[in-house]
C-alpha positions as CSV (number, residue, x, y, z in Angstrom):
1,M,-15.1,11.4,10.0
2,S,-11.6,9.9,10.3
3,E,-12.4,6.4,8.9
4,L,-11.5,5.3,5.4
5,T,-14.5,6.0,3.3
6,L,-15.0,5.2,-0.4
7,E,-14.5,8.9,-1.2
8,K,-11.2,9.0,0.7
9,A,-10.0,5.8,-0.9
10,Q,-10.8,7.2,-4.3
11,T,-8.9,10.4,-3.4
12,I,-5.9,8.3,-2.4
13,V,-6.0,6.6,-5.8
14,S,-6.5,9.8,-7.8
15,A,-3.8,11.8,-5.9
16,A,-1.3,8.9,-6.1
17,L,-1.8,8.5,-9.8
18,K,-1.6,12.3,-10.4
19,F,1.7,12.4,-8.5
20,A,3.0,9.3,-10.4
21,R,2.2,10.9,-13.8
22,E,3.7,14.3,-12.8
23,S,6.8,12.4,-11.6
24,K,7.0,10.4,-14.8
25,F,6.9,7.1,-13.0
26,K,6.1,3.9,-14.9
27,P,2.4,2.9,-15.0
28,M,1.0,2.1,-11.6
29,G,-1.3,-0.3,-9.9
30,I,-2.9,1.0,-6.6
31,V,-5.0,-1.0,-4.1
32,V,-6.7,0.6,-1.1
33,M,-7.9,-1.7,1.6
34,D,-9.8,-0.9,4.8
35,A,-8.7,-2.1,8.3
36,R,-10.4,-5.5,7.9
37,G,-8.6,-6.1,4.6
38,A,-11.5,-5.5,2.2
39,M,-10.6,-3.7,-1.0
40,V,-12.2,-0.3,-1.2
41,A,-10.6,1.1,-4.3
42,C,-8.3,0.0,-7.0
43,A,-6.8,1.3,-10.3
44,I,-4.4,-0.3,-12.7
45,E,-3.1,2.1,-15.3
46,D,-3.0,1.5,-19.0
47,N,0.2,-0.2,-20.2
48,S,1.2,-1.4,-16.8
49,S,3.1,-4.6,-16.6
50,L,1.5,-7.9,-15.5
51,R,0.4,-8.6,-12.0
52,R,0.3,-5.0,-10.8
53,F,-2.9,-5.7,-8.9
54,E,-1.5,-8.8,-7.1
55,I,1.7,-7.1,-6.1
56,A,0.0,-3.9,-4.9
57,H,-2.6,-6.1,-3.0
58,G,0.2,-8.1,-1.4
59,K,2.0,-5.0,-0.2
60,A,-1.2,-3.5,1.4
61,H,-2.3,-6.9,2.8
62,G,1.1,-7.6,4.3
63,C,1.1,-4.2,6.1
64,L,-2.3,-4.8,7.5
65,G,-1.5,-8.3,8.6
66,M,1.7,-7.2,10.4
67,G,0.3,-3.8,11.6
68,L,3.4,-2.2,10.2
69,G,4.4,0.0,7.2
70,G,6.2,-1.7,4.3
71,R,9.7,-0.5,5.4
72,S,9.3,-2.0,8.8
73,V,7.9,-5.2,7.4
74,E,10.9,-5.5,5.0
75,K,13.3,-4.8,7.9
76,R,11.8,-7.7,10.0
77,I,11.9,-10.1,7.1
78,L,15.5,-9.3,6.2
79,E,16.4,-9.8,9.9
80,R,14.5,-13.1,10.2
81,P,14.2,-14.8,6.8
82,H,12.6,-18.0,8.3
83,F,9.9,-15.8,9.8
84,G,9.3,-14.2,6.4
85,A,8.9,-17.7,4.8
86,A,6.4,-18.6,7.5
87,L,4.5,-15.4,6.9
88,A,4.3,-16.0,3.2
89,H,2.7,-19.4,4.0
90,V,0.3,-17.9,6.5
91,F,-0.7,-15.1,4.1
92,E,-1.1,-17.8,1.4
93,G,1.3,-15.9,-0.8
94,D,-0.5,-12.6,-0.6
95,F,2.4,-10.9,1.1
96,I,4.9,-8.6,-0.6
97,P,7.3,-7.3,2.2
98,V,8.8,-4.2,0.5
99,P,8.2,-0.5,0.5
100,G,5.2,0.5,-1.5
101,G,2.8,-0.8,1.2
102,V,1.7,2.1,3.5
103,L,-0.6,1.9,6.5
104,I,-3.4,4.4,6.7
105,R,-4.0,5.9,10.1
106,N,-6.5,8.3,11.4
107,A,-5.6,11.4,13.4
108,A,-5.7,9.4,16.7
109,G,-3.2,6.9,15.2
110,A,-5.6,4.0,14.7
111,I,-5.0,1.9,11.6
112,V,-8.0,2.4,9.2
113,G,-6.5,0.7,6.2
114,A,-3.5,0.3,3.9
115,V,-2.5,1.2,0.4
116,G,-0.3,-0.9,-1.9
117,V,1.4,0.7,-4.9
118,S,3.3,-1.2,-7.6
119,G,4.8,-0.2,-10.9
120,D,8.0,1.7,-10.4
121,T,10.8,1.4,-7.9
122,S,9.6,0.5,-4.3
123,D,10.7,4.0,-3.2
124,N,8.6,5.7,-5.9
125,D,5.7,3.4,-5.2
126,E,5.8,4.3,-1.6
127,A,6.1,8.1,-2.4
128,A,2.9,7.9,-4.5
129,G,1.1,6.1,-1.8
130,I,2.1,8.6,0.8
131,V,1.0,11.5,-1.4
132,G,-2.4,9.9,-1.9
133,I,-3.0,9.2,1.8
134,K,-2.1,12.8,2.7
135,A,-4.4,14.1,0.1
136,S,-7.3,12.2,1.7
137,G,-6.6,13.9,5.1
138,L,-5.4,10.7,6.7
139,V,-2.0,9.9,8.0
140,A,0.6,7.8,6.1
141,D,2.8,5.3,8.0
142,A,5.4,3.8,5.7
143,G,7.3,2.2,8.6
């Protein structure tokens, strides 16, 4: 089965956190959403700073809403700031257009969900998300 199951979502969270700990990243917040935007799994590490859930959720939600990985979302917003402001309104503020949001695709390339990671630098957040997705047997699309 190539869809995002609870088991695969939990694998994404576990593998991303393991990678983050081994890499000595700051405490993470990780949100895994399915293709319809429903949260499937979430973990916020002890001693993480405030609002990790909201930031991780906004990264994943923005990727799903745009159908793009976080890097591509960020690029579009930098090129068209007025469009970014409009999207923030449309998404009712639940939109964080930076790396750390990663689309989850199945082997056929269909979007089956997204992961949002927040806690360290955007590059490190993204790296943890990619490791988690690959560990689940699905395909990461960071944009």
